[in-house]
Residue, then its C-alpha position, 0 to 999 in steps of 0.5 A: m834727604t830724598m833725591q829729586i830728579t827733574i827732566v826739562c825737555v822741549g815739547k810734549l809727548k803727543e802719542k798715548y803710548w809714549r805717555e803710558a811708557e813715561q807714566e810706567y817709569l815714573k811709577r817705578l821711580a817713585p820709591y827712589a826719587r821725586v821726579k818732575i817733568i817740565e816741558v817747554a814749547d818747541e819751535s816749528c822749523p821748516e825741513e828746508a830751513g838753513e843753518s841760521v834759521r835752525e840756530q834761531v830755533r835752538q836759541k828760542e828753545g834754549e831760552r825757554l829751557l834756561a828759564a825752566l832750569p831749577p836753581h841749585s841743581w846738578r845739570v846734565a845735558l843730553d848731547l851727541r857730543g857728550k860722554t858715553c857711559s855704561s849704566e853701571e858707570m852712570a849709576a856710580r856718577v849719580e852716587e858721586w854727585l849725591l855724595a858731593g851734596w847734589s840731591h837735585l839732578v836735572f836732565v835736559i833734553g833738547g828739541s829735534l835740532g839739539l841744544a843751544d850752546k848756552v844751555l850746554a854751558a849751563c850744565q855741569f855734565k854732558l851725557s851721550f846715549g851714543a852716536f844714534t839719533y833718537p826722536h826726543q819723545l823716545m829719548r825721554v822714555i829711554l832716559l827714564e828707563q835708565i834713571y830707574r836702572w841707575q837707581k836699581i844698580r845703586r841699591g844693589e837691587p836686581y833688574h833684568k839685563 
């Protein structure tokens, strides 16, 4: 059974260099998994918006993300409050999920304000890439690179350190 990976994310990659980086990792991942990226529309939010407006934005984006989540999948939310893991630890987790029968892994990336609580609740695992905040466009490329690295580690194949 071929591994399937879906990345569900808020917003589009606007700059050419992000799209090119994404395409490079999708090409590298092709021998390991079928990878699909689903983009949902982002909400505009004024810089000076209060928390209630920010929460409304998270909720609207959250509804779109929830509607796009594939059924019968193992869902991983990227969240600052999630668990931090090394690449080797995540490769082992991916292997565990696959052995448990989850051949479809879904990674969820929120917009600039993060994920709504209902999206976090719909995910079985919350993953943090550390305490740093990354632009969500860059996060998409970082995630693809790590998924590729996890596949190389799982297969015992060399990859630069």
